[in-house]
C-alpha positions in Angstrom: 130.3 75.3 85.0 127.4 77.4 83.7 124.8 76.8 81.0 123.3 79.9 79.5 120.2 79.4 77.4 119.7 82.5 75.2 117.0 83.1 74.2 114.8 80.7 76.1 111.9 80.8 73.6 114.0 79.4 70.8 115.4 76.6 73.0 112.3 75.1 74.6 109.6 73.2 72.8 106.4 74.6 74.4 104.1 72.9 71.8 101.7 75.8 72.1 101.4 75.5 75.9 103.3 78.8 76.7 100.2 79.8 78.7 100.2 76.8 81.0 102.2 77.1 84.2 102.1 73.3 84.6 103.4 72.6 81.1 106.2 75.2 81.4 107.1 73.9 84.9 107.5 70.4 83.5 109.6 71.7 80.5 111.9 73.8 82.8 112.2 71.3 85.6 113.9 68.7 83.3 116.7 71.0 82.3 117.0 72.3 85.8 117.2 68.8 87.3 119.9 67.8 84.8 122.0 70.9 85.6 121.7 70.3 89.4 122.8 66.6 88.9 125.8 67.8 86.9 126.7 70.7 89.2 126.0 73.2 86.5 124.5 76.7 87.1 121.6 77.4 84.8 120.9 80.9 83.4 117.8 81.5 81.3 117.7 84.6 79.2 114.1 85.5 78.3 112.0 88.5 77.2 109.3 90.5 78.8 105.8 91.0 77.6 105.4 93.8 75.0 102.0 94.9 76.5 103.3 96.4 79.8 101.6 99.6 80.8 104.8 101.6 80.9 107.7 100.1 78.8 110.1 102.6 80.4 109.4 101.7 84.0 111.7 99.3 85.9 110.7 95.7 84.9 108.9 93.4 87.2 109.3 89.6 87.2 105.6 89.2 86.8 106.0 90.9 83.3 108.0 88.0 81.9 106.4 86.4 78.9 105.0 82.9 79.1 103.3 81.3 82.1 105.6 79.7 84.7 108.7 81.8 84.1 108.2 84.0 87.1 107.2 81.0 89.3 110.3 79.1 88.2 112.8 81.9 88.8 114.7 81.8 92.1 116.9 84.7 91.3 116.5 87.3 88.5 118.0 90.3 86.8 115.8 92.4 84.6 117.2 95.0 82.1 115.0 97.4 80.2 115.1 100.9 78.9 114.3 104.0 81.0 113.6 106.0 77.9 113.4 105.5 74.2 116.8 105.0 72.5 117.8 107.9 70.2 119.3 106.4 67.1 122.8 107.5 66.5 123.4 108.8 70.0 125.2 105.8 71.4 123.6 106.5 74.8 121.4 103.9 76.5 119.5 104.8 79.7 118.5 101.6 81.4 116.8 100.1 84.5 118.6 97.1 86.0 116.5 95.5 88.7 116.6 92.1 90.3 115.8 90.0 93.3 115.5 86.5 94.6 113.3 84.1 96.5 115.2 84.8 99.7 113.9 88.3 99.7 116.8 90.4 98.3 116.1 93.0 95.7 117.7 96.0 94.0 116.9 98.6 91.4 119.4 101.0 89.7 119.4 103.4 86.8 122.4 102.6 84.5 123.6 104.9 81.8 125.8 103.5 79.1 127.5 105.7 76.6 129.1 103.6 73.9 129.9 106.5 71.6 129.5 106.3 67.8 132.0 105.3 65.1 134.8 106.2 64.7 135.0 107.3 68.4 133.7 104.2 70.1 134.1 104.0 73.9 132.3 102.5 76.8 131.4 104.7 79.7 129.0 103.3 82.3 127.5 105.1 85.3 124.8 104.3 87.8 122.0 106.6 88.8 120.1 106.4 92.1 116.4 105.6 91.4 115.3 108.6 93.3 117.4 110.8 91.1 115.9 109.2 88.0 112.4 110.0 89.3 113.3 113.6 90.1 114.9 114.1 86.7 111.8 112.6 85.0 109.5 114.9 87.0 111.7 117.9 86.1 111.7 116.9 82.4 107.9 116.5 82.5 107.5 119.9 84.1 109.8 121.4 81.4 107.8 119.7 78.7 104.5 121.1 80.1 106.0 124.6 80.4 107.2 124.4 76.8 103.9 123.2 75.6 102.1 126.0 77.4 104.5 128.6 75.9 103.9 127.2 72.4 100.1 127.4 72.9 100.5 131.0 74.1 102.6 131.9 71.1 100.1 130.2 68.8 97.2 132.1 70.4 99.1 135.4 70.1 99.7 134.7 66.4 96.0 134.0 65.8 95.1 137.1 67.8 97.4 139.3 65.7 96.2 137.7 62.5 
């Protein structure tokens, strides 16, 4: 048996004490204890802070909203975007990272192509994190080169004018 609470923030009465690790610990320990007594696995679905430095970097447990969430988690999976979603493309480039209190961890790039209507499909592939970093570096270099070329062309136009 499994109990999935999604989203956590709508299912827990924090009474304005979202910033207190002690209050959140008390709120979460009650449901956790009940699930343990009944032999039920507990899965909490929660959101990350919106104020992270780079919203397209792989998520860290410490970036979970509310105090006490990171301290409470014994195992976690974090899903976030690697790049901004392009509306109408049907392509999602994601980071999936996770770990646990026993020291295990992982990080993968995941690409999901769901297509667009009427040709919906579901193609999923994983990308090695090193390949993601290399392609990001290549893309950045291409963008810098393109910007330099555009500046050169603008300078030439001004010179000719």
